[in-house]
N, CA, C and O atoms as CSV, one atom per row, in Angstrom:
chain,resi,resn,atom,element,x,y,z
A,1,MET,N,N,114.931,90.760,111.138
A,1,MET,CA,C,113.917,90.954,110.137
A,1,MET,C,C,113.139,89.664,109.917
A,1,MET,O,O,113.675,88.562,110.033
A,2,GLU,N,N,111.888,89.831,109.604
A,2,GLU,CA,C,111.022,88.704,109.278
A,2,GLU,C,C,110.317,89.001,107.961
A,2,GLU,O,O,110.288,90.139,107.493
A,3,THR,N,N,109.748,87.951,107.377
A,3,THR,CA,C,109.024,88.097,106.119
A,3,THR,C,C,107.614,87.555,106.279
A,3,THR,O,O,107.402,86.494,106.865
A,4,ALA,N,N,106.660,88.296,105.750
A,4,ALA,CA,C,105.267,87.855,105.727
A,4,ALA,C,C,104.798,87.880,104.280
A,4,ALA,O,O,105.149,88.782,103.519
A,5,THR,N,N,104.005,86.889,103.906
A,5,THR,CA,C,103.446,86.822,102.560
A,5,THR,C,C,101.929,86.906,102.659
A,5,THR,O,O,101.307,86.195,103.447
A,6,PHE,N,N,101.349,87.775,101.858
A,6,PHE,CA,C,99.902,87.967,101.862
A,6,PHE,C,C,99.345,87.694,100.472
A,6,PHE,O,O,99.917,88.126,99.471
A,7,ASN,N,N,98.241,86.983,100.412
A,7,ASN,CA,C,97.521,86.774,99.156
A,7,ASN,C,C,96.555,87.935,98.988
A,7,ASN,O,O,95.729,88.204,99.860
A,8,VAL,N,N,96.669,88.619,97.858
A,8,VAL,CA,C,95.824,89.775,97.581
A,8,VAL,C,C,95.159,89.548,96.226
A,8,VAL,O,O,95.635,90.048,95.206
A,9,PRO,N,N,94.045,88.786,96.214
A,9,PRO,CA,C,93.416,88.429,94.950
A,9,PRO,C,C,92.838,89.608,94.174
A,9,PRO,O,O,92.495,89.463,93.001
A,10,SER,N,N,92.728,90.758,94.804
A,10,SER,CA,C,92.183,91.916,94.093
A,10,SER,C,C,93.258,92.709,93.345
A,10,SER,O,O,92.949,93.744,92.756
A,11,ILE,N,N,94.511,92.250,93.356
A,11,ILE,CA,C,95.540,92.884,92.528
A,11,ILE,C,C,95.276,92.466,91.082
A,11,ILE,O,O,95.352,91.287,90.739
A,12,SER,N,N,94.965,93.449,90.248
A,12,SER,CA,C,94.619,93.106,88.869
A,12,SER,C,C,95.523,93.753,87.819
A,12,SER,O,O,95.424,93.451,86.630
A,13,CYS,N,N,96.413,94.655,88.279
A,13,CYS,CA,C,97.302,95.317,87.313
A,13,CYS,C,C,98.574,95.788,88.011
A,13,CYS,O,O,98.670,95.777,89.239
A,14,SER,N,N,99.536,96.196,87.210
A,14,SER,CA,C,100.805,96.640,87.776
A,14,SER,C,C,100.648,97.936,88.577
A,14,SER,O,O,101.409,98.184,89.512
A,15,ALA,N,N,99.676,98.750,88.216
A,15,ALA,CA,C,99.433,99.978,88.975
A,15,ALA,C,C,98.974,99.652,90.399
A,15,ALA,O,O,99.356,100.327,91.355
A,16,CYS,N,N,98.154,98.617,90.525
A,16,CYS,CA,C,97.687,98.187,91.849
A,16,CYS,C,C,98.861,97.713,92.698
A,16,CYS,O,O,99.004,98.119,93.851
A,17,SER,N,N,99.693,96.862,92.129
A,17,SER,CA,C,100.821,96.334,92.892
A,17,SER,C,C,101.799,97.443,93.259
A,17,SER,O,O,102.346,97.439,94.362
A,18,SER,N,N,102.025,98.388,92.360
A,18,SER,CA,C,102.912,99.512,92.658
A,18,SER,C,C,102.349,100.384,93.777
A,18,SER,O,O,103.090,100.836,94.650
A,19,LYS,N,N,101.048,100.616,93.749
A,19,LYS,CA,C,100.400,101.430,94.782
A,19,LYS,C,C,100.566,100.779,96.153
A,19,LYS,O,O,100.892,101.456,97.128
A,20,ILE,N,N,100.343,99.474,96.227
A,20,ILE,CA,C,100.490,98.761,97.496
A,20,ILE,C,C,101.943,98.829,97.966
A,20,ILE,O,O,102.207,99.136,99.129
A,21,GLU,N,N,102.879,98.545,97.067
A,21,GLU,CA,C,104.303,98.592,97.422
A,21,GLU,C,C,104.680,99.954,97.995
A,21,GLU,O,O,105.307,100.030,99.052
A,22,GLU,N,N,104.307,101.017,97.313
A,22,GLU,CA,C,104.668,102.367,97.743
A,22,GLU,C,C,104.084,102.702,99.110
A,22,GLU,O,O,104.771,103.255,99.969
A,23,ASN,N,N,102.820,102.366,99.303
A,23,ASN,CA,C,102.158,102.696,100.572
A,23,ASN,C,C,102.679,101.866,101.733
A,23,ASN,O,O,102.887,102.399,102.823
A,24,VAL,N,N,102.891,100.591,101.527
A,24,VAL,CA,C,103.379,99.724,102.610
A,24,VAL,C,C,104.821,100.091,102.960
A,24,VAL,O,O,105.205,100.053,104.129
A,25,ARG,N,N,105.606,100.439,101.968
A,25,ARG,CA,C,107.014,100.809,102.188
A,25,ARG,C,C,107.146,102.002,103.141
A,25,ARG,O,O,108.168,102.147,103.813
A,26,GLU,N,N,106.126,102.846,103.201
A,26,GLU,CA,C,106.156,104.031,104.067
A,26,GLU,C,C,105.898,103.726,105.538
A,26,GLU,O,O,106.149,104.572,106.396
A,27,LEU,N,N,105.405,102.535,105.838
A,27,LEU,CA,C,105.110,102.183,107.222
A,27,LEU,C,C,106.394,101.991,108.013
A,27,LEU,O,O,107.393,101.506,107.482
A,28,LYS,N,N,106.363,102.370,109.275
A,28,LYS,CA,C,107.521,102.195,110.152
A,28,LYS,C,C,107.814,100.702,110.324
A,28,LYS,O,O,106.912,99.912,110.603
A,29,GLY,N,N,109.061,100.334,110.157
A,29,GLY,CA,C,109.471,98.954,110.363
A,29,GLY,C,C,109.529,98.116,109.104
A,29,GLY,O,O,109.967,96.966,109.142
A,30,ILE,N,N,109.091,98.681,107.981
A,30,ILE,CA,C,109.120,97.947,106.713
A,30,ILE,C,C,110.481,98.168,106.055
A,30,ILE,O,O,110.919,99.306,105.889
A,31,THR,N,N,111.147,97.073,105.680
A,31,THR,CA,C,112.449,97.204,105.025
A,31,THR,C,C,112.366,96.927,103.535
A,31,THR,O,O,113.152,97.476,102.763
A,32,ASN,N,N,111.424,96.083,103.116
A,32,ASN,CA,C,111.272,95.781,101.697
A,32,ASN,C,C,109.874,95.260,101.413
A,32,ASN,O,O,109.250,94.619,102.259
A,33,VAL,N,N,109.393,95.544,100.216
A,33,VAL,CA,C,108.087,95.056,99.772
A,33,VAL,C,C,108.241,94.550,98.343
A,33,VAL,O,O,108.785,95.244,97.484
A,34,TYR,N,N,107.763,93.351,98.101
A,34,TYR,CA,C,107.796,92.759,96.760
A,34,TYR,C,C,106.384,92.335,96.387
A,34,TYR,O,O,105.691,91.706,97.187
A,35,SER,N,N,105.963,92.670,95.201
A,35,SER,CA,C,104.658,92.206,94.751
A,35,SER,C,C,104.834,91.328,93.523
A,35,SER,O,O,105.725,91.545,92.702
A,36,ASP,N,N,103.969,90.340,93.419
A,36,ASP,CA,C,103.984,89.441,92.268
A,36,ASP,C,C,102.576,89.424,91.698
A,36,ASP,O,O,101.671,88.790,92.241
A,37,LEU,N,N,102.416,90.130,90.598
A,37,LEU,CA,C,101.101,90.261,89.968
A,37,LEU,C,C,100.555,88.904,89.539
A,37,LEU,O,O,99.363,88.638,89.692
A,38,LYS,N,N,101.407,88.059,89.011
A,38,LYS,CA,C,100.972,86.753,88.509
A,38,LYS,C,C,100.391,85.876,89.622
A,38,LYS,O,O,99.340,85.259,89.447
A,39,SER,N,N,101.077,85.823,90.763
A,39,SER,CA,C,100.590,84.995,91.879
A,39,SER,C,C,99.661,85.774,92.808
A,39,SER,O,O,99.070,85.198,93.722
A,40,GLN,N,N,99.531,87.072,92.579
A,40,GLN,CA,C,98.710,87.972,93.401
A,40,GLN,C,C,99.138,87.917,94.871
A,40,GLN,O,O,98.311,87.808,95.777
A,41,GLN,N,N,100.453,87.995,95.075
A,41,GLN,CA,C,101.007,87.979,96.423
A,41,GLN,C,C,101.872,89.197,96.680
A,41,GLN,O,O,102.499,89.749,95.776
A,42,ILE,N,N,101.884,89.595,97.935
A,42,ILE,CA,C,102.755,90.659,98.413
A,42,ILE,C,C,103.636,90.042,99.488
A,42,ILE,O,O,103.131,89.433,100.430
A,43,LYS,N,N,104.946,90.194,99.355
A,43,LYS,CA,C,105.891,89.750,100.379
A,43,LYS,C,C,106.480,90.986,101.027
A,43,LYS,O,O,106.920,91.915,100.350
A,44,VAL,N,N,106.479,90.979,102.352
A,44,VAL,CA,C,106.929,92.139,103.101
A,44,VAL,C,C,108.004,91.720,104.091
A,44,VAL,O,O,107.796,90.807,104.891
A,45,GLU,N,N,109.145,92.382,104.038
A,45,GLU,CA,C,110.189,92.204,105.042
A,45,GLU,C,C,109.996,93.319,106.068
A,45,GLU,O,O,109.889,94.491,105.708
A,46,TYR,N,N,109.952,92.947,107.336
A,46,TYR,CA,C,109.639,93.927,108.375
A,46,TYR,C,C,110.390,93.617,109.667
A,46,TYR,O,O,110.876,92.507,109.883
A,47,ASN,N,N,110.467,94.625,110.504
A,47,ASN,CA,C,111.052,94.487,111.825
A,47,ASN,C,C,109.903,94.225,112.802
A,47,ASN,O,O,109.075,95.110,113.016
A,48,PRO,N,N,109.834,93.030,113.401
A,48,PRO,CA,C,108.704,92.697,114.261
A,48,PRO,C,C,108.599,93.537,115.535
A,48,PRO,O,O,107.556,93.534,116.189
A,49,SER,N,N,109.654,94.248,115.890
A,49,SER,CA,C,109.546,95.125,117.057
A,49,SER,C,C,108.844,96.437,116.707
A,49,SER,O,O,108.444,97.182,117.601
A,50,ASP,N,N,108.691,96.725,115.408
A,50,ASP,CA,C,108.032,97.952,114.969
A,50,ASP,C,C,106.616,97.747,114.439
A,50,ASP,O,O,105.761,98.617,114.599
A,51,ILE,N,N,106.366,96.600,113.809
A,51,ILE,CA,C,105.072,96.378,113.155
A,51,ILE,C,C,104.786,94.881,113.091
A,51,ILE,O,O,105.707,94.067,113.022
A,52,SER,N,N,103.518,94.531,113.114
A,52,SER,CA,C,103.122,93.119,113.053
A,52,SER,C,C,102.483,92.807,111.702
A,52,SER,O,O,102.029,93.715,111.004
A,53,PRO,N,N,102.446,91.531,111.334
A,53,PRO,CA,C,101.760,91.158,110.089
A,53,PRO,C,C,100.293,91.603,110.083
A,53,PRO,O,O,99.755,91.970,109.038
A,54,GLN,N,N,99.657,91.567,111.247
A,54,GLN,CA,C,98.257,91.988,111.323
A,54,GLN,C,C,98.108,93.467,110.986
A,54,GLN,O,O,97.143,93.860,110.330
A,55,GLU,N,N,99.054,94.287,111.430
A,55,GLU,CA,C,98.995,95.719,111.128
A,55,GLU,C,C,99.226,95.972,109.636
A,55,GLU,O,O,98.583,96.837,109.040
A,56,ILE,N,N,100.136,95.220,109.047
A,56,ILE,CA,C,100.398,95.352,107.612
A,56,ILE,C,C,99.153,94.956,106.826
A,56,ILE,O,O,98.741,95.648,105.895
A,57,LYS,N,N,98.568,93.836,107.215
A,57,LYS,CA,C,97.357,93.330,106.556
A,57,LYS,C,C,96.223,94.360,106.660
A,57,LYS,O,O,95.512,94.612,105.687
A,58,LYS,N,N,96.067,94.942,107.836
A,58,LYS,CA,C,95.021,95.950,108.050
A,58,LYS,C,C,95.252,97.162,107.155
A,58,LYS,O,O,94.301,97.709,106.595
A,59,HIS,N,N,96.493,97.582,107.017
A,59,HIS,CA,C,96.825,98.738,106.176
A,59,HIS,C,C,96.457,98.469,104.711
A,59,HIS,O,O,95.872,99.326,104.048
A,60,ILE,N,N,96.800,97.286,104.216
A,60,ILE,CA,C,96.480,96.940,102.826
A,60,ILE,C,C,94.961,96.890,102.631
A,60,ILE,O,O,94.448,97.356,101.613
A,61,ALA,N,N,94.252,96.328,103.598
A,61,ALA,CA,C,92.789,96.261,103.515
A,61,ALA,C,C,92.177,97.660,103.520
A,61,ALA,O,O,91.204,97.911,102.809
A,62,GLN,N,N,92.738,98.573,104.315
A,62,GLN,CA,C,92.227,99.945,104.368
A,62,GLN,C,C,92.447,100.691,103.051
A,62,GLN,O,O,91.774,101.683,102.768
A,63,MET,N,N,93.388,100.206,102.259
A,63,MET,CA,C,93.609,100.795,100.941
A,63,MET,C,C,92.545,100.333,99.948
A,63,MET,O,O,92.480,100.841,98.829
A,64,GLY,N,N,91.710,99.372,100.350
A,64,GLY,CA,C,90.621,98.911,99.495
A,64,GLY,C,C,90.875,97.602,98.793
A,64,GLY,O,O,90.145,97.238,97.871
A,65,TYR,N,N,91.909,96.881,99.219
A,65,TYR,CA,C,92.237,95.596,98.576
A,65,TYR,C,C,91.814,94.438,99.455
A,65,TYR,O,O,92.008,94.451,100.671
A,66,GLU,N,N,91.235,93.441,98.818
A,66,GLU,CA,C,90.886,92.203,99.517
A,66,GLU,C,C,92.199,91.493,99.833
A,66,GLU,O,O,93.068,91.366,98.971
A,67,ILE,N,N,92.333,91.040,101.056
A,67,ILE,CA,C,93.569,90.374,101.468
A,67,ILE,C,C,93.249,89.128,102.273
A,67,ILE,O,O,92.373,89.134,103.138
A,68,ILE,N,N,93.969,88.069,101.976
A,68,ILE,CA,C,93.729,86.787,102.660
A,68,ILE,C,C,94.929,86.483,103.548
A,68,ILE,O,O,94.952,85.453,104.222
C-alpha cells in the first residue's frame, strides 16, 4: 500500500469532504480515504498495482473539485 496526499482548496464544508471520501473509496484499489477540512487535504491509501495517484486526482477533479 502507498499513500498520496492531495491539496483540494475547494473543500469548503464537511459535506464536500464526505462526498469526496465516499466517491474515492469506491474506486478499485483504494483501501482508505481521510479528509481534513481544516488543511483542505485528502489522504488516500491505495494499491499501486490497481490505481495511480494521477487516476485518483482525475476522479476528484471530475467530481468538480479543484485539486493541486
